[in-house]
N, C-alpha and C positions, 0 to 999 in steps of 0.2 A: 451451732448443726455441728457432725464431726469430720475431720478432715479426710479425705479417701484420696489416695496414690495410686496410681492404675502404672505397672509397672512393665516395660519389653514391650510397648505397643507399637503395631505397625500402621501409623495414623495415619489417613484421609485426608489429604492439604485440600481443603475444597477450593483454595484460591487458583491453585494451579492442575489440580485433578489427577495429583500422583499421591505416591505413598511413601511415607518415610520412617525407616524403620529405628525402632531403639529408641523410642519417647516415652519420656517422662508425665504422666498427668496429674498435675495437682488440683483437688478438686476443695474448695471452702466456702460454706456459706452459699450454696447452690450456683457457683459462680465458677470458673475455670481462672485460678490463681499462677498456675505456671503451667509451662510447656517445655520442656528440657530434653536434648538429646545429651548430655551428663549429667547422672545419676546427681541430683538437690540433694540439699538439707532437708530430711523427711521431718524430722521430729514426731511428736505424739499424732498417730494415724491408724485407720484401718488401713491396710494394703495389699492389694490384688495383683498378682502376676499374669499379665495376660498371656505371656509366652508368646509373644512374638504374630497372636493374630490382630487382624484386621477392626481398628476404633476409628469408624466413622460419626461424622456428626449427625444429629438425631434427624432424621429424611422429615422435608416441608412438604405437603401436600398442597397448591395454592389454588386446587378450587375443587372443594367437598359442597355439602350438605347435608350438615350433621342433621336435623332435623327430618331429612326426608326415609323417613322409615315406610312409607310407600314410595312406588314409581307414579304414581297417579296426584297431579298436584291439586285436582279439585277432591280429590278421595282426601288426601291430607288438608286442606285447606278447612273441610268439616268435621275435622277431629279438635276435640278441646283442645287447647292448647299446653294445659296442665299434662295429659298425656304426652301430645307429641314431646313435650321435655322431658317425659319420665322415660320414651323410648329411643331417644336421643344418649339415655346413659349409656347403654349398653352398645352403641353405634361410637362413643368416642373412645371407650375404653378398648375396644378390638382396635381402633387407629393405632391407640399408644401401644398397645401391644403386638402392632405389625412393626414397629421401630419409629413411628410418627411423630415426632412432640411436638410439631408446631403443623397446625392446618387452617387456611381461608377459608372462611364460609363465601359461598357464592351466592349467598339469599337464603330466608328461612329461621337461622338460628338469633337470638335476642343476644341481649346484652346480660340477660337472666343467666343464661348456660354457660356464658363465659364468665359469671360470678360464680357460678355455683363450682366450676373446676379451679377456680383461685381460691378460694374460699376452701376447698376439699371435700364439699359434699358429691360431686363427680369426681372419676377416674377419668383424665382423657389429658389429649395433648395441649399447648395454648393453643389459645383459639382467639382468630382476628375475625371479622364479622362486619358485613355488608348492611346487615337487618335486612330489610325487604328492596328486592332489585327494582327501580323505578324503571315503568314500564308504562308506553302507552296505552289507549285504549285498542282492546283486539290482539295486543303485543303478546310477543314471547312470555311473560311475567303475570297476563289477565288471564288467570285461571277458568273462567267463568265460562260455562256450555254455553253453547248459542239459544238465544232467546230469554239467557239469565240477565235481566237487571239491575238485581239489586250487589250491591259492591260488599259494605260492610254490617248488613241488617242483624240483628240479635237472633232470627229464627235460624241463621246461615253459617253459625258458629263464627269458625275464622276465615272467611270467605277473603281472599287478597293476600293471606300473609305472608305467602313468598311474591309477589307483586305489591309494588306502590302505583297504582292505576295514576297516571296524572298527564294531563295535556294542556299546551299552550308553556309559553316560556314563564309566566308567574307563577303558575302550577308546579311546574319541574322544579323550580328556585325552592318554592315550600317543599315539596316533598325530600328533597337534597336535605333543607334544613332539617326536618321533621327525622329524617333517620339519623344523621351528627347527633342529634339533640338527646336521640333515644340510645346513643351509643356506637352508633356503625365507624368503627375505625378505616373503613376504607367504602367506597360506592360503585354499585353495581348499575350499569344502564343495559337496559334491551335495546342494539342497534341493529337487530335483524330477526329474523326467522328463526325456528328450531324446530329439532323433530320430537318433541316431547308433548308439541301444542298441534292441532293437525290441519289447521288452516292457514298459515300464517306462510307464505313460501320461505324455503330458504336463501334464496336468493335476492329476496326482497329488502328495503331497506326499512326500518324504524325509525320515529322520531325527525325533524327538521334538522337541519345546520342550526338553526337557530336554538329551537331547544335544548341540543346537544352541547353547543357551546355554553349554552346557561346552565348546565347541569356541571359541567367541569368548572365551569369559573366559581362556582358553588363550594364543590368539594377544594379546589386552591385555595378558596380562602378560609376554611377549616383545616391547612396544611395536611390535605391529605389526597388521595388521586381516583381516579376512576377507571375500573376495568369494566371491558366492554364485549358482551355476548353478540360476537360476528361470524359470517360463514364465509358471504361471496366478497369478492375483491370490491365490488361498489361500496357495500358496506363497512368493509374494514377502511378504505380509504376515507371515507368520510369520518370515520368517528376517531382516525389518526390527524386529519385535517384538524379538529375538533380538541385534541390536545391528550385523548385518553391515555394511560400509563401501559396498558396490557389490553392484549384481543385474545380471548378467550375462543377458543375451537378453531376458527380461522380454516377449517379443512380445503375449503374452496377456490384458498391463495393462488395466485399468477404470481409469475417471476417481479414483473412489473409492480405489484403491491407489495411481496416482500421486498425488493428494493428499497419500495417509500417505507415501508417499516422501518428499514436498517436506516436510511436517512435521516430519519425522526427519532431515533433510538427507542422505537416502542415494542416492547415485549409481545413475544408470543407464546401463550399457553396451551399447547394440544391435549386432546385428552380422550386420548386411544381407546381406553379399557371401557369406559361406558359404551362404545358403541359394539365392540366385540362382545361382551356382556347382553345388551339389548339383543344382537343377534342371534346370541342363542336362547335367553331368556322369555324375547319380549311375547312372543304368540302366548306362551305358557300363562304369562302373569298380566293377559288380557289389552297390550299394544293393540292399536287397530293397524287396519291396512293401510293406511296414509301415514301414521306414523312408522311404521316398518319400511316402508318404500323410502321415506325421506333418510332414516337409517341406513340402509342398501346404498343410497346415492354416498352419503360421507365415510360410510367403515371403511374403504379401500383409499380413500384420497387423503386421509389423515396420514398419514407414512410419507407420503407424496409432499405434501404441505409442510412438512417438517424438513426433508430434502431442502426444499428448496432454500428456506428460510436460513435453511444452516450453512448454505452454500453461498451467502452474501452477508452472513454475519450479524442476521438477527438475533438477539438473547433470547434462550429458548427456556421457559421455565415447566415446571412440572404439575399436571393438575390431574383429578381421574373423574371426577363429575360424577362418579357414580352412585343410583337412586337404590332407597329398599332394601332388597335381601341382596342385592347384588354389590351392595358394598364390600361383600367378602373377597371380590376381585379388588382389590386395591393394590395388588405386588403386580399387577398384570400390568399396569401401567410402565413399570421398569423394563420388564421381557420386552413388550411391544415392540419399544422405543428403539431396541437394538437394530432392527432393521434401516435405521437411519441413523442413529448415534452410536458412539462406542461406549462402554458399560462406563469409562470414566469420564465421560461426558455428562453422560445422564445425572451419574450421580451427583456432580458439579451442577445440573439443572435444578436437582430435589436440592440444594443446601445453601451454594455459594448465590447462584444467579436466582431463585425464589427469596432470600434473605434480600439481595440488594433488592430486588421488583417490588418488596412489602416495605420499601426503607426500612428496615433492619440489619442491615452490615455490621457486622463485629456483635451482635447481640445473637443472633441464630445461626444456623447454615454453616458453623466453623466450630473448630475447638484451638480455643487461643485465650491467652489470658484477658480477663474482663467479659467473655460471651457469658452466657449460661450454660452452665452442664447438662446439657443435652447430649447425648453420645449413645451408640449402640457398638455392642464386641458382637464380633461376626466369626462365626466357624467358617473357615475356604474363603476363596479370594472375590470378592465380587467384580474385580476387575477383568477376572476371569468370563463372568457370566451372571445376569445379576438373578438368573433363575435360583441362584444360593441365598438369597432373600425370601423369598416365598415358604422358604419349609422353617418352623419355627423353631424345631430343634437346633438350628443354624444360629439361632438368637441368643448366644448367651447370658448378655445382658442390657437391658434398656434402660437408659437413666434419663430423668428430666428435671433440671432445675437441682442436679445433685442429689437427687433420690431414686435409691432402686426402685422400680417398678416390677422386671426380673432380674434375677442373678444367678446364673450357674458357675460363677469364676471362683477359683481357689483362693480362701483368705487365709491371711498368717503374717507371719515377720519374715522377712525375707534378708 
């Protein structure tokens, strides 16, 4: 692979959330070979003068559903899995072209989609997958409508593809082992109700403590971790006590629960953009009154939850959780957070913190020697406001693993 050098970069240091001007970035074999603030010996290379523009590590979205081409999970489960995979192709490419070079799927994508990216059949971000989310009968990951008793019968397509329904300690152990066997890089558990399922209350709890401890124990045995869907203080605290690594959403969190998370080193991954998008689009795309009422309840509480968590030192990751055509609003996750955090802190969430949470520190979310050469070059200063990233014209270059997927930088000898 050609040696690539970026000169005169205003480098975003994701460890400190600061800009460092005058950087030279050397890339070779898909990796960052050197970062220097004194011009190094370059040798034979493609040279690009960044001209003082900001260079960010590739962004990480830690809560996506790349297979969710429609927002109705039951309708999705009835699609042939080949069609689901085909539709995910465009979703993945669009994510990469927004500057998200790594994403963590929170339920639905399988190892075949991740392999399709790695083998070059699909263009997309580096993909980490949960496989199917572990859910109790009637839980947030159980997409079956009322009075539908079948789970995976041949006449019902791929029913259950988002959620792996399991009840009891022995069943949940088997479910986790099955997802790991099928290539899951982490495990997702539904620890409470959700907005996209009409009958499970947001402030309810799902799974017994014994079941959840078994889920975490099996993930730990496989040298990975558990992300937990939860909204209410009770559901969050139960999940934290059982050893989950990250709480997804967490909109109804209170101060005591935020402190409890901080004490245990549990990450919080708010997903503000999905509620904003559903509030605008939900009725048009057929969401029920019950689901929209749940959305209204949590929509304006996400920012307050972030403020509480940030104030007591909870590590905050970045996720979007967008579904169907609403995935186009992925950049809105960045700008909505400016009501609770500074732009530099949000960028750190989308890079350094997410990488740490995913056990990928030093590999992604940072521009440093030995890391994957994932980066974006930005016209304008995102530390002055993250809306600059929403305009495609400002993304002058997008690189993943040392390969440009978009590049409008001047090239030539310097």
